[in-house]
N, C-alpha and C positions, 0 to 999 in steps of 0.2 A: 548415584545419579546416572541416568541413562546417557550413554555415549552419544554425543552429537554427531551428525553426518558431515561435520566440517570442523576445521581447526582454525585458530587465529591466523596461522600462516596462509591458509586458503584465502582469507579475507584480505590480508595484506597483498597477496599475489594478485587478487582481483583488482585491488585499488591501483596497483602499478599498471595493469593491463588497461584499465579504464582511463588513464591519463590521456587527455586529448580527445577522448571519446565521450565520456560523461562530464557534465558540469560539476564543479565543486560548488554546491548550492549554498546560499548564505544562511547564517544563523541570525534571525531577527530578534530584536528586543526594543521595546518602547518604554522609556522611564515613566511616562504618564500612566500607561497601563499597569506597570509594576506598582506605582503608588496607589492606584485604585484597588488593586488586588491584595496589597500588603505582602507581596511576594514577587519573585522573578519568574516571568513567563518567557521562555525561549522557543522560537518557532524555527524548525529546520524546514526551509522552504523548497521542497522538492517539486512544487508547482513551477519552479524556474528551471527545471531539468529539461533536457532534450525530449521531445514528444510530450512534454507537459506532465510527466510523472516519473517516479523513481524506477520504473520497470526496465528501462534500457540497461540498467546496471546488471541485473541478473540474466537477462536475455543475451546480452553481448558476452558475458563471461561464460555462459554455457556454449553458445554457438562457436566461439573462437576456439574451443577445445575439440571440435568435431574434426574428423579426418577429411581429406579431400574427397574421398568416395562418399562419405556421409553428406557433405555439403552438396555434392552432385545430386543426391536423392532429395534434398530439401528438408524443411522442418514443418511440423504441425503442432498446433496447440489449441487450447480452449481459453477464451477470455471474453469478458464483458466490455473490454475497451482499452484499458491502459497497458496491460501486458501484450495485447494484440499489437499496439503501436510500437512497443519496445521490441518485440520479436520482428516486426516488419522492418524497422529501421536497422536493427542488428543484422538481419539477413541481407539487406541491401548493402550494408557496409562490408560484409564478409563474403559476398559473392555467392549467396545461396538464395533459394526461393522459400516462400512461406505460405501455408494454408492455415487460415484461422477459423475456428469454429466459434460462432458468436450467437448469443440468444437473440431471437427475433425482436425483443423489446429493448435491445441496446440503443442508447441515444444515437440518433442519426449522425451527429457530428463525429462520434467515435468510429462508426462504421466507415464514414466517408474519409476520415483522416487515415484510417488503416489501409483502405484501398488506394489512397493517394501515394502511400509509401510502397506500393507494388505488390501487396499481398492479395492472394485469392481468398475469398470469404465464403463460408458455408454457414447458413443459419439453422437454428433449431428452436423448438418450443420448450422453454424451461419447465413448464408445468406438466407436459406429457412425455417428454423425452429426457434421457439422462445424458449429460454432457460427456461423461467418461465413455459411455457406450458409443456415442456418435464419433468421438475421437478415435476409439479403438477400431471401429469399422472403416473409417476413412484411412487410418494408418495402415491397416491391412491391405486396403485396395491400392494405396499409392506407394507404400514402402518408405514413407517419410519418417524422420527422426522426431520424436516428441520432445518438446521443450516446455515442460509444465510450468504453471505460474509459481508454484512453490515446492513441489515434491521432487526436488533434485538438489543435491549438495552444492553443485556449481552455481545454480540459480540463487541458492541461499547465500553463498559466499559473496556474490555480486551485490545482493541486497544488503548484506552486512556492512558494505562500504559506507552506507548512509550513517550507520551507528558509529563507525570508525571516525568519520568526519565530524560528527556531532561531538564525540568525546574530545577530539583534538581542538575543535572550535571553543568548547566550553573551557578547556584549559587556557586557551588564548585570552579569554576574558576573565580569567582568575576566579572561576567558580567551579564548585563540584555539584553534580546533579543529584538531587534527592529522588527524583522520579523521571521516567521517560514514558510518554503515552504514545501508543502505536495504533493507528486504525487497523482493524483486524477483519480479514475475510477468511481466506484459507489458513492464514497464520504464518506464512513464510517470513515476511518482514518482521513480524512480532518475534518469531523464534530467533531469527538472525540477530535482531537487536538485543534480545535477552542474553544470547550467547556472548556477544561482544562486550556488553556491559558487565556480565559476570566475570569475564576475563580481565577487563581493564579498570572497572569501577564497581567492585562487588557490593558496595553499600548502596548503589543506585537501584531503586526498585523499578521494575518494568511492568506496565499494565497494558493489556489489550483493551481496546475501546470498540464497541459495537453498537449498531442501531437497534432499537426495539424491534422485536419480531425476528431478528437475525442474531440473537445472542447465543449461538451454538457453542462458541468457545467458553463463555461464562458458565453455561449449563454443563458443558463437558468437564470443565475444571472441578465443578462441584461433584459431579458423578464419578470422576476419575476414569472416564472412558468417553469415546467420541459419541456425541448425541447430535442427531440431525434436526434441522428446522423443518416444520411442516411445509409442504408445497402450497403454492397459491397465494403466499403473502407478498407484500410489497413494501418498499421503503424508498425514499428519495435518494438513498445512499447506494446507487446502483453498482459502484465499484467494489463494494464489499458485501454484496448481496449473495452470499454463498450458501450451499446446502448444509455443509458440515465441515469441521476442522480436517485439515489434511493429515493423512496417516503418518507421513514422515515427520511433520513438524509438531504435531500435537504432543508427543512424548517430551519434546524439548520444552514446550510451553508449560506442560504439567509440572515439570521439574523446576523451571526457572522463574516463571511469572509470579509476581506478587498478587495478582488477581486480574479481574476483568470488570470494566465499567460499561454501563449501558446508558444511551442517551436517546431522546425522542427526536422525531423529525423536526418538530418546532424548535427544539434546542439546537439542532443542526442549522436551521435557517438563521437563527439568531447569531450563531457562531460565524457563519459565512458573512453576514452583515458586519459583525465586529471586526473580522479580519480585513474586510474591505475598508472600513472606516479608520481603523487604528494602525494597520500595517500596509494598506494600499496594495493588497494582493488579491488575486482571483483564486478562490478555493472551491473545488467541486465538493458536493455534499459528503461523499464518503471520506474525504480527506479532512473534513472539518470536525470530526467526532471528538478528537482530543481537545480541541479548543472548547467545544461544547461541554465536555466533562469538567473542565476547569471553571467555566463561567457558571455552570449550574451546580457547582460545589459538590460534584460527585466524588471529587478528591479535594482535600484541603491544601491550598497553596499558601496560606498565611505563614510568613516566616521561612518559606522554602523556595528552592529553585526547581522548577518543573519545566521540562522540555517536551514539546509535542512535535511529531513528524507530520507535516502537512504533505501528504503523499502525492497529490496531483491537483491540477487546475483545469482539467479537460471538461468543460461544460459549454453548451451552446450559449452565445451571448443573450439571446432572447430569454432562454430559460434562467440564466443567471440573474438578469434584471428582474424577472418575474418573481424569482425566489427571494430576492432582497426586498421587493415590495411587500411580500406577504410575511416577512419575518416579524415575529412578535415585537411590538414596540416601535416598528418603523412607520406604520400608518401610511404606507404608500408614498413616502416622501422621496425615496431614491429614484433617480432618473438614469 
């Protein structure tokens, strides 16, 4: 097995550091939904996290370990929105500054929320420019410290606290987890979750879940090496619309994942409506892919207990309402 760039003690240490900083988000269950599915569906609601997504966990855990001189230089990262807000808030709390490189087509609400947290923003064209090259250039010009979305062990340890909480909360409701589904972009939260579950609940299978056209992790797992998505494609799941698996996290996922599931944009729309109707939560598209996989039977839940991490809820209200109205089966009834 490839040695992971973190250990369980790193995750526990991050959990201690995040007390009073990150919310301990709820684990939701609806008995009516369970009866309908003939299995138990547990939702780890990171949409209730500070900044509306799990990313504050990894960002804060990384930045808190910077030296005073590094904090004086400030941080830089790439993000399509959720990591941007996590880094911006963590930087504010820890007394440093943040420069965020964001795609030009990032939803405006995410850009505005990031700027409101005090971050400076530089945009780029995701079809003609490479995000890593843009970050490298600006990093060289400014001397800032990079806080990547997933390619850092300290970021992974912070993200792993989601899985640590999930495991503890499942124990509190007297259940063992047959599977955990993780929305997958670069693969950081997926790898951290797989690592924690292997350590604490080795019989629990962990699956990456991706949108159609951005199934680079699924194809990479099949190939046994990192495979990129073609440029120029789009999905409503902007939060996990990445080019290819991260070099640091992919070996972990290759070793530990049970597989990867793929869902369509229409299945995601239906999952967002389902989450709103049955759990009364606002879920952004990229965070709904795990629910979509269960509802579309990409994984069998009958007789099992399956948890999915709802990674965020950052979506413009108008876009959210429009998405629900166009969800299959809704027929425009949601107001």
